[in-house]
C-alpha positions in Angstrom: 26.0 -17.3 -44.5 27.4 -20.4 -42.7 25.3 -20.8 -39.5 27.3 -23.6 -37.9 27.8 -23.0 -34.2 31.6 -23.5 -34.6 31.8 -20.3 -36.5 30.1 -18.2 -33.8 32.6 -18.4 -30.9 35.9 -19.1 -32.6 35.5 -22.8 -32.5 34.3 -23.0 -28.8 31.1 -24.8 -27.9 29.3 -22.9 -25.1 27.9 -25.0 -22.2 25.7 -23.2 -19.8 26.5 -24.4 -16.2 25.3 -23.7 -12.7 26.4 -25.3 -9.4 25.2 -25.2 -5.8 27.9 -25.7 -3.2 28.5 -26.2 0.5 30.4 -22.9 0.8 32.4 -20.4 -1.2 35.9 -22.0 -1.2 36.6 -24.3 -4.1 39.5 -25.8 -2.3 37.6 -27.0 0.7 33.9 -26.9 -0.1 31.8 -29.4 -2.1 29.6 -29.2 -5.2 26.1 -30.3 -4.1 24.2 -29.8 -7.4 25.3 -29.3 -11.0 23.3 -28.7 -14.1 24.3 -28.1 -17.7 22.4 -27.0 -20.8 23.7 -27.7 -24.3 22.7 -25.3 -27.1 22.2 -25.6 -30.9 22.0 -23.0 -33.5 19.1 -22.8 -36.0 19.4 -21.9 -39.7 19.0 -18.2 -39.0 21.9 -18.2 -36.6 19.9 -18.1 -33.3 20.7 -20.2 -30.3 18.3 -22.4 -28.4 18.5 -25.2 -25.8 18.8 -28.7 -27.2 19.5 -30.8 -24.1 20.0 -30.5 -20.4 21.5 -32.7 -17.6 21.3 -32.4 -13.9 22.8 -34.2 -10.9 22.5 -34.0 -7.1 26.0 -34.6 -5.8 27.4 -36.2 -2.6 30.0 -34.1 -0.8 33.5 -35.5 -1.3 35.1 -37.1 1.8 36.4 -34.4 4.2 34.5 -31.6 2.5 33.6 -28.5 4.5 29.8 -28.1 4.9 29.2 -24.5 5.9 25.8 -24.3 7.7 25.2 -20.8 6.3 25.6 -22.1 2.8 23.3 -25.1 3.4 20.7 -22.8 5.0 20.9 -20.5 2.0 20.4 -23.2 -0.6 18.1 -25.4 1.5 20.1 -28.5 0.6 20.4 -31.4 3.0 23.5 -33.1 1.4 22.8 -36.6 2.9 19.0 -36.7 2.3 18.4 -40.1 0.6 15.6 -38.6 -1.5 18.2 -36.5 -3.4 19.4 -39.7 -5.1 22.8 -38.0 -5.1 25.9 -39.4 -7.0 29.5 -38.9 -6.3 31.2 -35.9 -8.1 33.3 -38.2 -10.3 30.2 -39.8 -11.9 28.4 -36.5 -12.3 31.4 -34.8 -14.0 32.1 -37.9 -16.2 28.6 -38.0 -17.5 28.5 -34.2 -18.1 31.8 -34.4 -20.0 30.4 -37.2 -22.2 27.5 -35.0 -23.3 29.7 -32.0 -23.7 32.0 -34.0 -26.1 29.0 -35.3 -28.0 27.6 -31.8 -28.7 31.1 -30.4 -29.3 31.8 -33.0 -31.9 28.3 -32.6 -33.6 28.9 -28.9 -33.9 32.5 -29.3 -35.2 33.9 -27.3 -32.3 37.5 -27.6 -31.1 36.8 -27.2 -27.4 34.0 -26.4 -25.0 33.7 -23.2 -22.8 31.8 -22.7 -19.6 29.0 -20.1 -19.7 27.8 -19.1 -16.2 26.6 -16.2 -14.1 29.8 -15.0 -12.3 31.5 -17.8 -14.2 34.8 -17.7 -12.3 33.0 -19.2 -9.2 31.5 -22.2 -11.1 34.7 -22.7 -13.1 36.9 -22.7 -10.0 34.8 -25.5 -8.4 34.6 -27.6 -11.5 38.4 -27.3 -12.1 39.1 -28.3 -8.5 36.7 -31.2 -8.6 38.2 -32.3 -11.9 41.6 -32.2 -10.3 40.4 -34.1 -7.2 38.9 -36.8 -9.3 42.0 -37.0 -11.6 39.8 -36.8 -14.7 41.5 -36.7 -18.1 40.3 -35.3 -21.4 38.5 -32.4 -19.8 36.5 -30.7 -22.5 36.4 -27.2 -21.0 39.0 -24.5 -21.5 40.8 -24.3 -18.1 40.5 -20.5 -17.6 38.5 -18.8 -20.4 34.8 -18.5 -19.9 31.7 -16.5 -20.9 30.4 -14.6 -17.9 26.7 -13.7 -18.3 27.0 -11.2 -15.4 29.6 -9.2 -17.5 27.6 -9.7 -20.7 24.5 -8.4 -19.0 26.3 -5.4 -17.5 27.3 -4.4 -21.0 24.0 -5.2 -22.9 21.4 -4.6 -20.2 23.0 -2.4 -17.6 22.5 -5.0 -14.9 24.8 -7.6 -13.4 22.5 -9.3 -10.8 20.8 -12.3 -12.5 17.2 -11.4 -11.3 17.6 -7.7 -12.4 19.1 -8.6 -15.7 16.2 -11.0 -16.4 13.8 -8.3 -15.5 15.4 -6.0 -18.0 15.3 -8.6 -20.7 11.7 -9.5 -20.0 12.5 -13.0 -18.7 10.3 -14.3 -15.9 12.4 -15.0 -12.8 11.0 -17.0 -9.8 12.9 -16.2 -6.6 11.3 -19.2 -4.9 12.9 -21.6 -7.4 16.2 -19.7 -7.5 19.3 -21.4 -6.0 18.4 -24.7 -7.5 21.2 -25.6 -10.0 18.7 -26.8 -12.7 16.5 -23.7 -12.4 19.4 -21.3 -12.3 21.0 -23.0 -15.3 17.7 -22.7 -17.3 17.5 -19.0 -16.4 21.1 -18.3 -17.2 20.7 -20.1 -20.5 17.7 -18.0 -21.4 19.6 -14.9 -20.6 22.6 -15.9 -22.6 20.5 -16.8 -25.6 18.6 -13.6 -25.3 21.8 -11.5 -25.4 23.5 -13.5 -28.2 20.4 -13.6 -30.3 19.6 -9.9 -29.7 23.1 -9.2 -31.1 22.3 -11.4 -34.1 19.0 -9.6 -34.6 20.6 -6.2 -34.5 23.0 -7.2 -37.2 26.1 -7.5 -35.0 26.8 -11.0 -36.3 28.2 -12.3 -38.6 30.9 -9.6 -38.7 31.4 -8.1 -42.1 34.9 -7.2 -43.0 35.3 -3.6 -44.1 
């Protein structure tokens, strides 16, 4: 059996992402935090976290800052203690690490893994467009949504409930931090993919 990660997802390298934002509209609202976890695959075909990266992000000029969203996340966008960077720098650095792991794993392209992935993907796509970034490593519309995956495999779509079903500790106090939510989403994603491996569902055997 060839355990290289490039064989697992049709040449895609999965990157687990979470963002915190100043609202729900990717067109007008800002990314305030972003984190990413980069997996590797062991000799038995199981995924694990190899590296992670995290940024506090400054709102782009003219961004809408919804007070309800800020109250929900507890983020003060302009608090100097955040040591926030602009979105162009954050995305550029994340893309560099994505490309490194993608190349090391012989993958053709990266794909976003997130809980309710269309939300994160929409904000990242819009920020990428706004910053006029080239050589974007992620597929523009395909993604792996752990909410859908958890609905299928665990019967739950809410992150906290899916983690409970999987036996993953979930701390609601730390939730809604991009780094913590990325770590939890990665753990859930690895659990589901690795469980499928353990049950004999991969590699597929032609009949």
